[in-house]
matplotlib code that plots the C-alpha trace (Angstrom):
import matplotlib.pyplot as plt

x = [-74.8, -72.4, -68.6, -66.4, -63.8, -60.3, -58.0, -55.1, -56.8, -57.9, -54.4, -53.2, -56.2, -54.7, -51.0, -51.8, -53.9, -51.0, -48.5, -50.9, -51.6, -47.6, -46.8, -49.9, -51.4, -54.8, -56.5, -54.4, -55.3, -58.8, -60.3, -59.9, -56.4, -56.3, -58.2, -56.2, -52.9, -54.4, -55.2, -59.0, -62.0, -63.6, -66.4, -64.8, -63.1, -66.8, -68.1, -65.9, -65.4, -68.4, -65.6, -61.6, -62.6, -64.0, -60.7, -58.6, -60.4, -59.9, -56.3, -55.9, -58.0, -56.0, -53.1, -54.1, -55.5, -51.9, -50.4, -52.9, -52.4, -48.6, -48.8, -51.4, -48.7, -46.6, -48.2, -49.1, -45.4, -43.4, -43.5, -41.7, -42.8, -39.3, -40.0, -43.2, -41.9, -39.1, -41.2, -43.4, -40.6, -39.2, -42.3, -42.5, -39.1, -39.8, -42.3, -39.9, -37.6, -40.2, -42.9, -41.4, -44.8, -46.8, -44.4, -44.4, -48.2, -48.6, -46.2, -48.4, -51.6, -50.3, -49.1, -52.2, -54.7, -57.0, -57.6, -60.2, -62.5, -64.8, -62.0, -59.3, -61.5, -62.3, -58.5, -57.8, -59.8, -58.4, -54.9, -55.6, -56.7, -52.9, -51.3, -53.2, -51.6, -48.1, -48.6, -49.8, -47.2, -44.5, -45.4, -46.0, -42.2, -41.0, -40.4, -42.6, -43.6, -46.6, -47.8, -47.5, -50.9, -52.2, -52.0, -48.2, -47.3, -49.5, -47.7, -43.7, -44.1, -45.9, -44.3, -40.8, -41.1, -43.0, -40.8, -37.6, -39.0, -40.3, -36.7, -34.8, -36.9, -36.6, -35.3, -32.0, -32.4, -29.9, -31.8, -29.2, -31.1, -33.7, -31.8, -32.0, -29.4, -31.4, -34.7, -33.1, -32.0, -35.7, -36.9, -34.4, -35.4, -38.8, -38.7, -36.4, -39.2, -41.5, -39.8]
y = [-27.2, -29.9, -28.4, -29.7, -31.9, -30.7, -33.4, -31.8, -31.5, -35.5, -36.2, -34.0, -35.9, -39.2, -38.5, -37.0, -40.1, -42.2, -40.1, -40.0, -43.8, -44.5, -41.9, -43.0, -46.2, -46.7, -45.9, -43.0, -40.9, -39.3, -37.3, -34.2, -34.7, -36.0, -32.8, -30.5, -31.9, -31.8, -28.3, -29.0, -28.8, -32.1, -30.9, -31.0, -34.6, -35.7, -34.7, -37.3, -40.1, -41.1, -42.2, -42.7, -46.4, -45.5, -43.0, -46.0, -48.6, -46.3, -45.9, -49.7, -50.5, -48.2, -49.5, -53.0, -53.1, -52.0, -54.9, -57.6, -56.6, -57.2, -60.2, -61.8, -61.0, -62.6, -65.7, -66.1, -65.4, -67.6, -71.2, -71.7, -70.5, -68.9, -66.4, -65.7, -64.9, -63.2, -61.0, -60.1, -59.1, -57.1, -55.5, -54.5, -53.3, -51.1, -49.4, -48.9, -47.1, -44.9, -44.2, -44.8, -43.5, -45.9, -48.5, -47.5, -47.1, -50.9, -52.0, -50.0, -51.6, -55.2, -55.1, -52.9, -55.3, -52.5, -51.9, -54.3, -52.8, -54.4, -53.9, -55.7, -58.5, -58.6, -58.1, -60.9, -63.2, -62.0, -62.5, -65.7, -66.8, -65.9, -67.4, -70.7, -70.4, -70.0, -73.0, -75.2, -74.1, -74.8, -78.1, -79.4, -78.1, -80.0, -76.2, -76.0, -78.6, -80.6, -80.1, -76.1, -74.5, -71.2, -69.4, -70.6, -69.3, -66.2, -65.6, -66.2, -64.2, -61.3, -61.2, -61.7, -59.3, -56.3, -57.0, -56.4, -53.5, -52.0, -52.8, -50.9, -47.9, -44.8, -41.3, -42.1, -45.2, -47.2, -48.1, -51.0, -52.8, -52.9, -54.1, -57.1, -59.2, -58.4, -59.6, -62.8, -63.1, -62.5, -65.0, -67.6, -67.2, -67.3, -70.7, -72.2, -71.5, -73.1, -76.2]
z = [-163.4, -162.2, -161.8, -164.2, -162.8, -162.6, -163.6, -161.8, -158.5, -158.5, -159.4, -156.2, -153.8, -155.3, -154.3, -151.1, -150.3, -150.7, -149.0, -145.9, -146.1, -146.5, -143.3, -141.4, -142.3, -143.8, -140.5, -139.9, -143.3, -143.0, -145.6, -143.9, -144.2, -147.6, -148.8, -147.0, -148.0, -151.5, -151.4, -151.8, -149.6, -147.9, -150.0, -153.5, -152.6, -151.6, -154.9, -156.6, -154.0, -151.5, -149.0, -148.5, -149.1, -152.5, -153.2, -152.3, -154.5, -157.5, -157.0, -156.5, -159.3, -161.8, -160.7, -160.4, -164.0, -165.4, -163.2, -164.3, -167.7, -167.5, -165.4, -167.9, -170.8, -168.9, -168.0, -171.9, -173.0, -170.1, -169.7, -166.3, -162.8, -162.6, -165.5, -164.4, -161.0, -161.9, -164.2, -161.6, -159.0, -161.7, -162.6, -158.7, -158.7, -161.8, -159.8, -156.9, -159.4, -161.3, -158.9, -155.3, -153.9, -155.5, -154.3, -150.6, -150.8, -152.2, -149.4, -146.9, -147.9, -148.5, -144.9, -143.2, -141.7, -141.3, -145.0, -146.2, -148.6, -150.8, -154.2, -152.3, -151.9, -155.8, -156.6, -154.0, -156.3, -159.7, -157.5, -156.7, -160.0, -161.4, -158.6, -159.2, -162.6, -161.3, -159.3, -161.9, -164.0, -161.4, -160.5, -163.9, -164.7, -161.2, -160.1, -157.0, -154.6, -155.1, -151.7, -151.9, -151.6, -153.2, -149.9, -149.2, -153.1, -152.3, -148.8, -150.0, -153.3, -151.7, -148.4, -149.5, -152.4, -150.5, -147.6, -149.5, -151.3, -148.1, -146.5, -149.2, -150.5, -148.6, -148.8, -150.4, -151.5, -154.1, -157.2, -157.9, -155.2, -157.5, -160.6, -162.4, -160.7, -157.4, -159.0, -160.0, -156.3, -154.9, -157.6, -156.5, -152.8, -153.7, -155.4, -152.9, -150.3, -152.7, -153.5]

ax = plt.figure().add_subplot(projection="3d")
ax.plot(x, y, z, "-o")
ax.set_aspect("equal")
plt.show()
């Protein structure tokens, strides 16, 4: 008979994985270290996840779904690239305020070149589709240069936003750095780079 899943332990595993990846990077966070930090055996962790990649895929997928839904809703409601980009930045700033470890985890994975699992490639495809929509709206409204490519808009949006979060989130960070005024400023910076 299979042992029941303890949701509390699974959450501890996920939090431990995020903590260790933030601290040591994707390559530096081993299954053994994650299990130890979560207070479970490696065997317990392996009963639920076949590998570190699967654990990280689960973390990303569960959070990506939420972001994707919010972003798609924003795309339906907003008619300018400026509004869409602002909502994207503001959404990430909200995460930085409400769940700093998740924000740090996302920043780490965005910039960690050792992180190349299957789900990342699948999520990258969905991100490209969303970015393509932003690009088309921005070009149509004259907010984005006609020569701008998908790679350029992705580079600008992700690099600027996640770099800003990385630079400003720490143990004693000021939540005002993630307010609406700063979200508008980051949006302006992104749009200026794309004109």
